N, C-alpha and C positions, 0 to 999 in steps of 0.2 A: 308281265314280267321287264324290269327297267334295269338300262346295263348300266353297272358299275365300274371304276377305275380298275385296268389292269385287263377287262375284260371279264371280270366274275360278273356273271347274271346269277339274280335270287330272287324267285316268284314265289306265292303263295297260294295258298288253293280257298276258295272262294267260303267253301262249308267248314273249313279248318283251320283260322284265323291263325292260328298260333302253330300253324305247321308251315312246313313249303320245300323247298329243293334248293338248296347255291350251286350254280352251274361252276365251277372253276375251270373253265374251257375258252376256247379264243372264239370269234365269230364264224370261222372257216371249222370249225367243229362241232360249235352248237346248232348249224344246219341241218346233218345229218343227224345228230340226236333227235333232234327235234322232228324228223321226216321221218323215225325208226319207233319200233314196238319198245325203246326205250323207255319214251316218255309215258308211256301207261304204266311201265312194270314201275317205276319211279316215283311215280305218282300215287299207285301204291299203297308204295313202301312206307310209304310218308302221310298215309293215312293208318299208318296199325297203330294201336293203341301201346302205351307204358316208354313212347321216341321223346324223348328231351329235345327240342329245338328240333332246327331242320335237318336232311339226310342232306349231306355234301357229295357232290358229283365230282369228280378229278377226269383228268383230262382223258386217261385211258380207259373210261369205262366202255363195258363190255355187256352184252346178255350171255347169264349162265344159266345154268338150270336153277330148278328151286326157288323162283322169285325174288332172289337176291344177284342183281347186278354184280360184274365185277368194276373195284375201282370208287366202289362208294364207302362212307363212313357213316354208320346210324351209331348216337348217341343214345342210350335208355336209358330210365330212372331207376334208383337206389331199386338193387334188385333183381331187377329181370334181366333177361336177355335173348337174341334169338340163336338158336342154334346154327344156324342156316347162313346166318350175316357172316361168318367166317368160317366158312366149313371146313377148310383143307388149313386147321388149325399148325399153326409153326412153319407156314410156308414161307421160304425169301431164299436169299441168296448167299451164299460165298463167292469170296471176292476173292482170287489169288495170285498177287504178282511172282511168276515162277522162277524170278530170276535168269530168265533167259532170254537175250536179245537175236533176233531172225534179221536178215534181209527176206521180209515178205513174197520178194519175185523171184527169190531161188528159193523158196520150199517148194518140192516138187510132189504135186500131186497122190503119185503113188507111194510117196513117204507117208504125207497126211494119212492115205487108205491104212495103212500099215497101222500106224500110229491108233486109228480109229479101231480099227480091231483091238489092239492090246486092251485100249481104254474100253472095250464092249465085254472082254475078259473079265476083264478087274472090275466093274460095276453094272453091268447087268443081270438084272433079278434073276433069272432062272439061267445065269451061265453057271457050265459042269464046273470053271475053272475058278469064278469066286472064290475068293479065302472068307471061312466065315467068323466073323468077328467071334470073339471068345467073351468077352466082356458080359458080364450078366445081362438083360435085358430091361429087366426087374429095378437095376440099381439106374440104368441109364435113364429109364421112364422117370425116375425121382429125382434124380441129380447133373441127369444132363449131362454138358461138358467135363463135369467135375467126375463123372466114372469112368473117364475111358483116360489111357493114359496119352501123352502130350505127343505131336504129331512127329513123322520122323524127318521131313525134306523140306518143312516150313517153318516158321516159326510164330506163332498164335498168341505168344506172352505178351508183346506189346499191342496187340487188338484182339481180344477176345469178344465173344459174344454179346452184343451191345445192351440188350435189353434181357432183363427179368421179368420172370413171373411176377402180377400182380398176387395171386393166390396161390396155394400151397399143390403141388402136383400129387394124385392118389388114382391108386390104380382099383378102386369097388368096382368103375363099370370095365375093368379088363383082363379080370380073370384073377388078378391079384397077383401074388411073386409067381404063377406059374405060366402066367402070359399067356397069349396065343400063338403058336410057333411060327403064326408069321413074320410078328414080330424080329423076332430073332434074328428069323431068315432073311429078312428085309436088311440089316445094319449093314453098313459101306454097299449098297444098292442103290440106285439111282431111281427107285421106284414111282412111277404114276411121273415120273418128273423129266426133266433134261439134265447134259451138262455141256458145258462148249467150252472151248478155245479159241481165244481172239488174239491178233496183233494189233499192237499202235500204229494206225498209219500218220496219223495226225494230230499235231500237239498246238491245243489253243492255249493253253496256261503253263505256267513254268513252274507248276507245282506237281502238275501230273507227272506219271512214266513216260520215259524218253519214246520215242518212234523207235518200231523194233520189238518193242517190248510185248512177251508172251503172258497172254493173262488166262488163269484154270476159273472158268464158271460152275458152280454148282448149285442148279436150282430143284431142290429137294425139300419136303416136307414131310409129312406124318401120313400118307398115302393107306398106307398097311392100318392105322388105327382107322382111319374114315369108314376104309372098307369093312372094318370088324364092326364096328358099332351100325353099321347098315346089315349086315349078315347074321348078326344076333338079334336085329330086330331093336336094338336099343333107341335107334332115332323114331322111330314109329310107336313105341309107348312113350314117349316124352311129348312128340306131335296129341296120341290120347289123351292124355294126361291134359293137356292143353284145350281139348277140345270140352274135355268133361267136366272141368273147373267154369268154362265158361271165359277163358281166356283168347279163344281165336275159335271162328268158325273153321265148319268144316272144309270149307273150301280153300281158305287159306293154311289153315294147315296140310293139308293136301298138296297144296305148292310150295308146302318148307317154311312158309311165313305164320310160324307158332312162338307164342313165347313163352318165357322158361323162368318159373320163379326161382330163383338160388337159395333160398331159407328150405326148399323141400329135398326131400332126401336121394329126391330122383336128379334137381337140380343141383346138388353137394355135389354128385355122383358126374356130372359132366362135367361141372370145372374142374372136376380134380383132373379126371381124361384132358380135357382140356389144356390144362398145363403141362398133365405128362407127353402131350402130342406135340408141345411144344419143346418139351426138352428131349424129345426124338428127334426134332428135324436139326435143332443143333447140332447134338452130337455127330448125327447123321452124315449130317454136311460137311463138318472135320474128316470124318474119316472117309467122303469119300473124294475128299479135296486131295486128302495126302495119298491118296492111289493114283490119282491123276497128277498131283504134280511129281512123283515120284518117276512114273514113267515116260514123263515128258522130260524130266532132268536127265535118264540115262540115256532115252534117243537121242538127246542133241545135247550132251556132254561138253562138247567145242563151243557150244554155245552160250553156256551156263557162265557168267559175270558176276553175279551176285548169289548171298544169301538170298531164296525166298521169303517172301511175307506176305501177312493177310493185311488187303486194304480195305473187307468190309465183311462183316457177320451180320445179319442185320433180316428180321421178318420180314413181310407183306400182308400175313394174316396174321390175326392175332385178335385175342380176347383182354381188353386191359381197363385197369381202374381209371376211372376219372373224373374226380372228384368224388363225389357221392355215388355217381352212376356209372356206366358202363361204357366203353368205346367201341365197337367192334368193327374191325378194319378190312378191308379185300381186296388187294392187287394197290397196296399204298403203305411204301416205306416211309421211315422217321426220316429228315433231312439232319444232314449231321455236320458242322461248322468242321472239324480235321477228317471225316471217314466221307471218301468220292458215295454217289449216290450211281449206282449202274441202273441202264434203261437200255431192253431189248425192244427189237424190232418185230422180226419172225427168225424163222429156223435158218434162210439164208442173207439173211441182211446183213446191214452195218447194226455195233450197236456202240453206247457212248458212256464214259465217263463223264459226271456233271458231279460242280460243286454247290454249295447253297448259293441263293440270289438274297438282296437285301430284304424284298418283299416275301420271305418265307412264312412268314406270320402269317401272312392274307391267308395261306394256303395250310394253316396249321400245324407249320413247320414237315406236313409230310408231302409226300413225291410219287406220282405214278411210277413203275417198276416195271414199262414196257408201253407199248402203241398199242390202240382200243384193236379187237380182233374185229375186222368188217369190211367188206369188200368196196369196191369203189366202182362208179362206173367209167370215170376216166382214166386208163392204167397209161394215159401219158404224162403224168401229175407236173406241174412246172414248180414245183418248191426248191428245185434245186438252183432256179433263176435267182434266190436271194444269195450275194457274192457276198455272206456271210459266211457262208457253210463249202462254198466251192464244190460242189459235188459235180462229179462224172456222171453220168447216166452209163455211159462203155464201160467205165473203170468198174461202178458197183455191179454189171454183169458180170463182167470178167469175173472178179473176185468171187462171186456165186461160183462161175462155173468152174473155180479150183476149188474149191472146199470138200473136205469128203463128209458122207450125212449120209443117216441110215433113214433119212425120208427123201421123198421126190421132190424134184424143183418144177414148179406152177409157174409161168408166163404171167398170170393171170396173179395169184396168191404174192408173188413176188413182189409186184408191180404194188397192190395194194397195200401190202407192209411198209415198203419202202414210204410210199406217199402219207399214207399214217405216220411213221416214225418220225419222219421229218415234220409234218405237221406239230406234232406233240413236241418237238423239241424246237420249234419256230415261238410256241406259244410258252413255254415256260422263260427261254431268254430274252422275249419281250416283257411278260410279264415280272422279268427280274424274280423266280420261283426257284432257279436253279440254271447256271450256264454250263455249257459244255467243256471240258477241260482237255477232255480227247479221244478220239474220233476209232473205234476200234473195228477192223476187217473180221471175218469170220474166218478160223483154221478147219475148223470140225467143230461137226455137232452131234451129240446120241441123242434121240429122241427113246426113251424107256417106252415099253408101248403097253404093256403090262398094268395090272392096279389102274 
């Protein structure tokens, strides 16, 4: 394996010289990857049929169920895709500047806990107080954001969803217009994912929001649709068809590594469902973000200094046309010259907004969406020795202790997450793929535990 510029490593396999893996990671991140089970997983993916070119592995690569890790991009030959290469279709971030400016140290923990309770009532999947969205879910599945009314408390007009479907959405695999009741019930909820609020504590670039700015982050996808396709056996049928046609071995199909010919009726139904899921994710993020921003602006009315605005609304799990073939990305968001990239560490850690660096083309204009989920042996990392960041471990720990969350705090998990995030940020900055614009301190985090 040869080292290239900007800590980009590329290797191929002796038995498949036309295949390989691009490791878009630093030397520091590469070591743990090579020592983990990820190497075997990625090597297995890279040897699959119908791939076009190498698998690209990014800085937040992490093992996931069903064979395909997060943090990778695969390109398939025309007419083929791997459904489990992007299993939570339409998952992504909406990042909103709430228009609120707070002095972080003045916000009391009991107030944050009360605000979190309100947010849980508004967006928890099983909340009896949650307002059910009246818009027909079939129209949302077909048309996404166009099917819902405008947000009440912040403007999306200047920054709508930044990506469009490559193919037309269809409901052939989703019970048609009737849909599954879970789809309608899930609208306006954080089903399967999380919502969080952060405040800007450090500014590194004049284009970023100023210190004290409160941001709302909605990380929601289409978990109800993924769950439905599993429950009804649709994925299992796709896998069985792949085996019976000779496109996949039984072992690969059992691990989710089965391709689909999108010219077949089943393949067309899956692609249509994937596009409908993407529409669902975009609309649902908007609905959830509006509810959160409304609560925040009501609770912190005296601190509202400007109109709220959307900073980013983007997928990081998607199938999309790439030339004649298809690109599948899991855990990767497109870079954008005008829209900041949000990168998260863990449920109790800092976060960052980043701008696009000069070497973004090296990473195919893509960026990780968070830090890799892995444990580390050294829980006293020295990444904050880098003077460019000015990380104070004591301050980071103190901030984590003041936030409101429905998940428990663990020291080992926390320091693993901090070290992973700062390692990723150091790499992105060094390679000039993305650079930090602001550092964000967490105020509250709600993780939806259902679905």
